[in-house]
VOVODREN-347233 format. One line per field, with one value per residue: x, y, z of N, C-alpha, C in turn; residue number from 0. Coordinates in steps of 0.05 Angstrom, whole numbers, plus 5000, padded with zeros to 4 digits. Example, Ala and Ser with C-alpha at 12.3 -4.5 7.8 and 13.67 -1.06 7.14 Angstrom:
<nodes>
n_xx: [5264; 5257];
n_yy: [4886; 4955];
n_zz: [5156; 5142];
ca_xx: [5246; 5273];
ca_yy: [4910; 4979];
ca_zz: [5156; 5143];
c_xx: [5264; 5258];
c_yy: [4934; 5001];
c_zz: [5156; 5157];
pos: [0; 1];
</nodes>
This chain:
<nodes>
n_xx: [9691; 9658; 9604; 9567; 9520; 9462; 9428; 9368; 9345; 9318; 9266; 9258; 9234; 9249; 9285; 9314; 9291; 9332; 9377; 9372; 9377; 9430; 9458; 9446; 9475; 9531; 9599; 9621; 9601; 9616; 9614; 9597; 9585; 9580; 9543; 9500; 9486; 9470; 9417; 9387; 9404; 9389; 9334; 9320; 9336; 9388; 9446; 9508; 9580; 9607; 9645; 9681; 9685; 9705; 9715; 9758; 9789; 9797; 9841; 9881; 9863; 9847; 9878; 9882; 9829; 9821; 9858; 9832; 9786; 9809; 9826; 9780; 9735; 9669; 9641; 9599; 9590; 9563; 9534; 9516; 9468; 9436; 9471; 9534; 9594; 9571; 9582; 9601; 9645; 9676; 9700; 9758; 9764; 9736; 9766; 9815; 9800; 9786; 9835; 9861; 9834; 9787; 9720; 9668; 9605; 9551; 9491; 9425; 9390; 9371; 9386; 9398; 9397; 9366; 9307; 9302; 9316; 9278; 9229; 9233; 9215; 9247; 9284; 9302; 9329; 9382; 9435; 9481; 9520; 9545; 9555; 9581; 9601; 9667; 9688; 9722; 9776; 9780; 9726; 9700; 9720; 9697; 9643; 9639; 9648; 9604; 9564; 9559; 9540; 9496; 9466; 9420; 9436; 9459; 9467; 9496; 9485; 9499; 9453; 9468; 9497; 9463; 9431; 9470; 9497; 9456; 9450; 9500; 9493; 9454; 9485; 9521; 9489; 9442; 9382; 9334; 9339; 9314; 9301; 9303; 9298; 9307; 9294; 9303; 9286; 9241; 9227; 9188; 9181; 9190; 9208; 9199; 9219; 9204; 9220; 9244; 9313; 9316; 9265; 9267; 9312; 9295; 9253; 9279; 9310; 9275; 9265; 9285; 9333; 9337; 9364; 9383; 9406; 9388; 9402; 9372; 9386; 9368; 9397; 9437; 9402];
n_yy: [5353; 5359; 5338; 5353; 5318; 5320; 5271; 5233; 5238; 5197; 5182; 5161; 5191; 5242; 5267; 5308; 5322; 5340; 5321; 5266; 5265; 5283; 5240; 5200; 5214; 5222; 5196; 5166; 5148; 5171; 5143; 5146; 5100; 5044; 5003; 5025; 5066; 5036; 5022; 5069; 5079; 5033; 5035; 5077; 5057; 5068; 5056; 5059; 5061; 5054; 5081; 5075; 5130; 5158; 5178; 5147; 5135; 5180; 5215; 5185; 5176; 5223; 5254; 5219; 5217; 5270; 5272; 5239; 5269; 5315; 5292; 5288; 5261; 5259; 5264; 5245; 5260; 5228; 5220; 5178; 5199; 5262; 5325; 5326; 5341; 5366; 5349; 5303; 5269; 5311; 5361; 5359; 5339; 5377; 5424; 5409; 5402; 5455; 5480; 5457; 5474; 5446; 5442; 5451; 5435; 5444; 5414; 5435; 5410; 5357; 5367; 5350; 5386; 5430; 5421; 5404; 5450; 5488; 5466; 5466; 5507; 5543; 5604; 5621; 5659; 5672; 5628; 5576; 5524; 5467; 5414; 5348; 5344; 5346; 5283; 5273; 5302; 5371; 5378; 5397; 5449; 5471; 5466; 5502; 5549; 5549; 5556; 5610; 5626; 5664; 5655; 5609; 5540; 5485; 5416; 5353; 5285; 5218; 5163; 5132; 5165; 5205; 5216; 5223; 5268; 5306; 5310; 5332; 5381; 5403; 5412; 5452; 5491; 5497; 5470; 5490; 5509; 5518; 5467; 5423; 5358; 5323; 5264; 5209; 5236; 5249; 5196; 5137; 5134; 5186; 5235; 5292; 5321; 5370; 5420; 5436; 5426; 5389; 5364; 5341; 5308; 5272; 5248; 5218; 5185; 5147; 5112; 5069; 5094; 5107; 5118; 5175; 5235; 5302; 5359; 5417; 5477; 5529; 5594; 5632; 5676];
n_zz: [8053; 8115; 8151; 8209; 8241; 8276; 8316; 8335; 8403; 8425; 8405; 8341; 8301; 8308; 8272; 8222; 8155; 8122; 8149; 8140; 8085; 8078; 8104; 8069; 8025; 8035; 8033; 8075; 8141; 8203; 8267; 8336; 8364; 8328; 8331; 8360; 8325; 8281; 8289; 8278; 8225; 8198; 8205; 8172; 8125; 8107; 8075; 8081; 8083; 8149; 8203; 8264; 8309; 8366; 8435; 8452; 8408; 8378; 8379; 8355; 8303; 8279; 8243; 8199; 8182; 8167; 8125; 8087; 8078; 8055; 8009; 7981; 7998; 8026; 8090; 8145; 8213; 8267; 8332; 8389; 8406; 8398; 8387; 8354; 8389; 8433; 8493; 8471; 8424; 8375; 8373; 8367; 8315; 8284; 8295; 8271; 8218; 8205; 8210; 8167; 8123; 8108; 8092; 8139; 8163; 8205; 8219; 8241; 8298; 8344; 8413; 8478; 8522; 8508; 8503; 8557; 8586; 8568; 8584; 8638; 8671; 8695; 8691; 8624; 8597; 8607; 8611; 8631; 8604; 8631; 8621; 8635; 8701; 8733; 8759; 8802; 8811; 8818; 8825; 8874; 8875; 8829; 8842; 8884; 8856; 8822; 8858; 8865; 8817; 8778; 8733; 8701; 8707; 8670; 8671; 8657; 8677; 8701; 8710; 8753; 8787; 8800; 8848; 8888; 8867; 8869; 8924; 8936; 8911; 8944; 8990; 8972; 8946; 8974; 9002; 8984; 8933; 8867; 8819; 8761; 8740; 8682; 8647; 8601; 8555; 8502; 8499; 8514; 8570; 8589; 8637; 8677; 8731; 8775; 8825; 8891; 8908; 8950; 8948; 8897; 8901; 8941; 8914; 8874; 8904; 8921; 8880; 8824; 8781; 8713; 8646; 8605; 8636; 8649; 8686; 8707; 8738; 8781; 8782; 8829; 8871];
ca_xx: [9668; 9650; 9578; 9560; 9492; 9448; 9411; 9347; 9351; 9305; 9246; 9271; 9221; 9260; 9308; 9305; 9293; 9358; 9397; 9369; 9388; 9460; 9467; 9443; 9493; 9559; 9615; 9626; 9588; 9631; 9595; 9607; 9582; 9568; 9520; 9478; 9478; 9457; 9388; 9377; 9410; 9373; 9307; 9315; 9348; 9413; 9467; 9533; 9602; 9609; 9671; 9679; 9699; 9697; 9735; 9780; 9806; 9797; 9868; 9897; 9854; 9837; 9893; 9875; 9803; 9825; 9871; 9811; 9769; 9824; 9828; 9755; 9713; 9650; 9635; 9581; 9596; 9540; 9538; 9494; 9443; 9441; 9489; 9562; 9608; 9558; 9589; 9607; 9668; 9674; 9717; 9785; 9762; 9728; 9789; 9835; 9789; 9788; 9864; 9871; 9816; 9766; 9695; 9653; 9577; 9535; 9462; 9410; 9375; 9366; 9406; 9382; 9393; 9347; 9281; 9303; 9316; 9254; 9206; 9240; 9201; 9268; 9291; 9317; 9341; 9411; 9442; 9508; 9520; 9569; 9559; 9586; 9620; 9689; 9680; 9739; 9794; 9768; 9696; 9693; 9727; 9677; 9617; 9641; 9645; 9576; 9546; 9557; 9530; 9470; 9451; 9411; 9458; 9451; 9488; 9490; 9494; 9491; 9432; 9481; 9507; 9444; 9423; 9494; 9501; 9435; 9457; 9522; 9482; 9441; 9506; 9533; 9470; 9420; 9360; 9311; 9345; 9296; 9314; 9286; 9313; 9294; 9307; 9290; 9273; 9229; 9222; 9162; 9180; 9201; 9201; 9210; 9213; 9210; 9216; 9268; 9333; 9309; 9242; 9275; 9330; 9278; 9237; 9295; 9319; 9254; 9260; 9308; 9336; 9348; 9363; 9401; 9397; 9395; 9394; 9371; 9388; 9365; 9420; 9435; 9386];
ca_yy: [5365; 5344; 5346; 5345; 5312; 5312; 5247; 5234; 5231; 5171; 5178; 5162; 5210; 5269; 5273; 5326; 5312; 5347; 5302; 5241; 5270; 5283; 5213; 5184; 5224; 5222; 5172; 5151; 5159; 5167; 5137; 5143; 5071; 5035; 4986; 5043; 5081; 5018; 5023; 5092; 5077; 5011; 5044; 5094; 5043; 5082; 5036; 5072; 5052; 5067; 5078; 5085; 5154; 5163; 5190; 5129; 5132; 5204; 5227; 5168; 5174; 5248; 5263; 5201; 5225; 5296; 5266; 5229; 5292; 5332; 5277; 5291; 5246; 5273; 5248; 5255; 5251; 5226; 5208; 5160; 5216; 5291; 5340; 5321; 5363; 5373; 5327; 5280; 5276; 5327; 5385; 5355; 5336; 5403; 5442; 5401; 5409; 5484; 5486; 5447; 5484; 5428; 5455; 5438; 5445; 5431; 5416; 5439; 5386; 5350; 5370; 5344; 5407; 5451; 5415; 5403; 5477; 5502; 5456; 5465; 5527; 5559; 5624; 5612; 5682; 5671; 5602; 5566; 5495; 5455; 5386; 5330; 5355; 5327; 5263; 5275; 5325; 5397; 5378; 5415; 5476; 5479; 5469; 5527; 5570; 5549; 5565; 5639; 5631; 5676; 5645; 5582; 5521; 5459; 5396; 5325; 5266; 5191; 5155; 5120; 5185; 5227; 5223; 5233; 5295; 5324; 5315; 5351; 5407; 5413; 5422; 5476; 5510; 5499; 5451; 5503; 5518; 5505; 5452; 5404; 5335; 5310; 5239; 5194; 5256; 5240; 5168; 5129; 5139; 5212; 5246; 5319; 5325; 5398; 5426; 5444; 5405; 5369; 5350; 5325; 5287; 5252; 5233; 5198; 5165; 5127; 5096; 5062; 5114; 5098; 5137; 5199; 5255; 5331; 5374; 5446; 5487; 5558; 5609; 5646; 5701];
ca_zz: [8068; 8139; 8162; 8236; 8238; 8301; 8314; 8355; 8431; 8430; 8384; 8315; 8284; 8313; 8255; 8201; 8128; 8112; 8160; 8126; 8058; 8080; 8110; 8045; 8004; 8042; 8027; 8099; 8165; 8228; 8288; 8363; 8368; 8303; 8338; 8366; 8300; 8262; 8293; 8263; 8197; 8187; 8205; 8149; 8102; 8098; 8072; 8075; 8100; 8175; 8216; 8292; 8317; 8393; 8452; 8456; 8385; 8361; 8377; 8337; 8275; 8269; 8219; 8177; 8172; 8152; 8099; 8069; 8071; 8037; 7984; 7966; 8009; 8043; 8113; 8166; 8240; 8285; 8358; 8396; 8408; 8401; 8368; 8358; 8401; 8458; 8511; 8453; 8407; 8351; 8374; 8355; 8286; 8273; 8296; 8252; 8192; 8201; 8206; 8141; 8102; 8101; 8099; 8160; 8165; 8227; 8215; 8266; 8306; 8372; 8434; 8501; 8542; 8500; 8514; 8586; 8596; 8561; 8599; 8667; 8687; 8706; 8671; 8601; 8582; 8611; 8622; 8626; 8601; 8644; 8613; 8657; 8721; 8739; 8779; 8826; 8811; 8810; 8828; 8895; 8867; 8810; 8856; 8899; 8836; 8812; 8880; 8861; 8790; 8777; 8710; 8702; 8701; 8657; 8678; 8650; 8697; 8696; 8730; 8777; 8805; 8803; 8876; 8901; 8857; 8880; 8952; 8936; 8905; 8969; 9007; 8961; 8936; 8992; 8997; 8972; 8905; 8848; 8798; 8746; 8729; 8660; 8639; 8580; 8538; 8477; 8499; 8525; 8599; 8595; 8663; 8684; 8759; 8783; 8853; 8905; 8907; 8969; 8938; 8874; 8911; 8955; 8894; 8860; 8924; 8925; 8855; 8808; 8761; 8687; 8624; 8604; 8655; 8647; 8710; 8704; 8765; 8782; 8791; 8855; 8870];
c_xx: [9661; 9623; 9575; 9529; 9479; 9430; 9391; 9357; 9340; 9285; 9258; 9258; 9233; 9286; 9298; 9308; 9320; 9380; 9396; 9381; 9418; 9470; 9465; 9465; 9523; 9573; 9618; 9611; 9606; 9612; 9609; 9607; 9567; 9543; 9496; 9468; 9464; 9427; 9375; 9380; 9393; 9343; 9300; 9328; 9371; 9435; 9493; 9555; 9603; 9636; 9670; 9696; 9689; 9720; 9760; 9799; 9810; 9825; 9885; 9889; 9846; 9852; 9886; 9848; 9806; 9839; 9851; 9793; 9783; 9827; 9802; 9731; 9695; 9642; 9614; 9589; 9570; 9549; 9515; 9467; 9451; 9461; 9518; 9576; 9596; 9561; 9593; 9630; 9660; 9695; 9744; 9784; 9754; 9751; 9810; 9825; 9791; 9817; 9873; 9851; 9797; 9739; 9680; 9625; 9563; 9506; 9448; 9395; 9375; 9391; 9390; 9377; 9373; 9319; 9280; 9302; 9289; 9230; 9211; 9224; 9221; 9277; 9309; 9332; 9372; 9418; 9470; 9507; 9546; 9574; 9563; 9607; 9643; 9680; 9696; 9754; 9780; 9738; 9688; 9698; 9706; 9650; 9617; 9637; 9616; 9556; 9541; 9545; 9501; 9453; 9441; 9433; 9446; 9474; 9478; 9500; 9485; 9470; 9445; 9490; 9487; 9438; 9447; 9500; 9481; 9441; 9481; 9512; 9468; 9462; 9517; 9514; 9446; 9396; 9337; 9315; 9327; 9312; 9294; 9305; 9296; 9309; 9290; 9274; 9265; 9221; 9195; 9159; 9193; 9190; 9214; 9202; 9223; 9205; 9242; 9288; 9326; 9286; 9250; 9294; 9314; 9262; 9254; 9308; 9300; 9249; 9286; 9309; 9349; 9348; 9383; 9389; 9406; 9384; 9394; 9368; 9386; 9391; 9416; 9419; 9402];
c_yy: [5347; 5356; 5336; 5342; 5304; 5288; 5248; 5226; 5203; 5164; 5182; 5182; 5238; 5273; 5290; 5313; 5317; 5328; 5276; 5243; 5269; 5255; 5195; 5190; 5222; 5196; 5154; 5165; 5151; 5164; 5135; 5113; 5060; 5017; 5003; 5057; 5063; 5018; 5045; 5087; 5055; 5019; 5060; 5082; 5058; 5062; 5050; 5060; 5068; 5062; 5089; 5110; 5161; 5173; 5173; 5127; 5158; 5216; 5211; 5171; 5201; 5257; 5245; 5209; 5251; 5291; 5256; 5252; 5310; 5319; 5277; 5276; 5265; 5254; 5262; 5244; 5251; 5214; 5190; 5174; 5245; 5302; 5334; 5346; 5373; 5349; 5301; 5288; 5292; 5349; 5381; 5354; 5363; 5422; 5435; 5407; 5438; 5492; 5479; 5453; 5463; 5440; 5438; 5451; 5430; 5436; 5421; 5413; 5381; 5355; 5368; 5368; 5428; 5444; 5414; 5431; 5490; 5492; 5456; 5485; 5546; 5579; 5614; 5635; 5682; 5644; 5595; 5535; 5484; 5427; 5368; 5343; 5336; 5308; 5267; 5302; 5350; 5399; 5398; 5444; 5487; 5484; 5495; 5551; 5572; 5558; 5595; 5646; 5641; 5666; 5617; 5563; 5496; 5439; 5369; 5307; 5238; 5183; 5144; 5141; 5207; 5235; 5235; 5262; 5314; 5330; 5334; 5380; 5420; 5425; 5449; 5498; 5515; 5481; 5464; 5514; 5503; 5490; 5435; 5383; 5323; 5285; 5225; 5213; 5244; 5211; 5162; 5136; 5166; 5223; 5273; 5325; 5353; 5402; 5436; 5420; 5383; 5352; 5331; 5302; 5264; 5235; 5212; 5178; 5142; 5109; 5089; 5082; 5102; 5121; 5159; 5221; 5283; 5345; 5404; 5459; 5518; 5571; 5622; 5671; 5724];
c_zz: [8091; 8148; 8191; 8237; 8265; 8296; 8337; 8383; 8437; 8409; 8356; 8295; 8287; 8298; 8231; 8174; 8116; 8123; 8146; 8098; 8058; 8086; 8086; 8024; 8010; 8034; 8051; 8122; 8189; 8251; 8315; 8370; 8344; 8309; 8345; 8341; 8280; 8265; 8277; 8233; 8184; 8185; 8181; 8124; 8089; 8098; 8062; 8093; 8126; 8187; 8244; 8296; 8345; 8410; 8456; 8432; 8369; 8358; 8356; 8308; 8263; 8243; 8195; 8165; 8156; 8125; 8079; 8060; 8051; 8009; 7968; 7977; 8025; 8065; 8131; 8192; 8256; 8311; 8365; 8398; 8411; 8380; 8374; 8370; 8428; 8477; 8495; 8435; 8382; 8350; 8361; 8325; 8273; 8273; 8275; 8223; 8186; 8195; 8178; 8118; 8091; 8110; 8119; 8161; 8187; 8221; 8241; 8273; 8336; 8389; 8460; 8519; 8534; 8509; 8545; 8598; 8592; 8578; 8629; 8684; 8701; 8684; 8649; 8587; 8585; 8624; 8615; 8625; 8611; 8635; 8637; 8675; 8725; 8761; 8805; 8826; 8801; 8815; 8850; 8888; 8848; 8823; 8872; 8880; 8827; 8833; 8878; 8834; 8791; 8754; 8715; 8693; 8690; 8660; 8669; 8673; 8690; 8717; 8755; 8797; 8811; 8832; 8891; 8892; 8868; 8909; 8955; 8930; 8929; 8988; 8998; 8954; 8955; 8983; 8982; 8944; 8886; 8827; 8783; 8735; 8706; 8652; 8617; 8561; 8511; 8477; 8514; 8555; 8606; 8621; 8667; 8712; 8768; 8813; 8865; 8902; 8926; 8959; 8915; 8883; 8925; 8935; 8881; 8879; 8926; 8900; 8842; 8785; 8736; 8667; 8626; 8621; 8648; 8672; 8703; 8731; 8764; 8792; 8818; 8853; 8880];
pos: [0; 1; 2; 3; 4; 5; 6; 7; 8; 9; 10; 11; 12; 13; 14; 15; 16; 17; 18; 19; 20; 21; 22; 23; 24; 25; 26; 27; 28; 29; 30; 31; 32; 33; 34; 35; 36; 37; 38; 39; 40; 41; 42; 43; 44; 45; 46; 47; 48; 49; 50; 51; 52; 53; 54; 55; 56; 57; 58; 59; 60; 61; 62; 63; 64; 65; 66; 67; 68; 69; 70; 71; 72; 73; 74; 75; 76; 77; 78; 79; 80; 81; 82; 83; 84; 85; 86; 87; 88; 89; 90; 91; 92; 93; 94; 95; 96; 97; 98; 99; 100; 101; 102; 103; 104; 105; 106; 107; 108; 109; 110; 111; 112; 113; 114; 115; 116; 117; 118; 119; 120; 121; 122; 123; 124; 125; 126; 127; 128; 129; 130; 131; 132; 133; 134; 135; 136; 137; 138; 139; 140; 141; 142; 143; 144; 145; 146; 147; 148; 149; 150; 151; 152; 153; 154; 155; 156; 157; 158; 159; 160; 161; 162; 163; 164; 165; 166; 167; 168; 169; 170; 171; 172; 173; 174; 175; 176; 177; 178; 179; 180; 181; 182; 183; 184; 185; 186; 187; 188; 189; 190; 191; 192; 193; 194; 195; 196; 197; 198; 199; 200; 201; 202; 203; 204; 205; 206; 207; 208; 209; 210; 211; 212; 213; 214; 215; 216; 217; 218; 219; 220];
</nodes>
């Protein structure tokens, strides 16, 4: 049995009682970064064997993990924050488990784009999640395609590239396109900056940007 267990974006109270119960009961906890996960596990006094599972080793160890699951072990997969599989490793393992008849269960819980979308003030009835855009190859082609997208768009970005990305959006979508940039969601310095692309870009140009970034962008009218 493999459980996909969402973990808090920042505030450790944002974990479900069921998630804690599962983490207490499994044989092994697979972690994107064992050092980051230790903060959560120690806080809730969860003492279980942990093993690293991330984008740099998943191809090498996925079959080994499935073999252990088929042998009767129960495992939980957690990432540094949010739901496994949403811009974080999980897909390869889930696909292989399904192929080999290992039961998979995903618990409901924290995902950064949901609060960012809901509090953006931009239509929520139809949206497309793009995750992290390509840094180089295929980026311009994708931006040209998204310029014609009529649904609300959700994009993840690093703080280092935020301003550059917003300036690119101005080029492809126009300076007056409505957007909202959310950062440090659920944390002490949470910020949700709403306005036109030009207003939001100018705001972040004038300050040092830190934290995880979610950009919500209005679709083409």
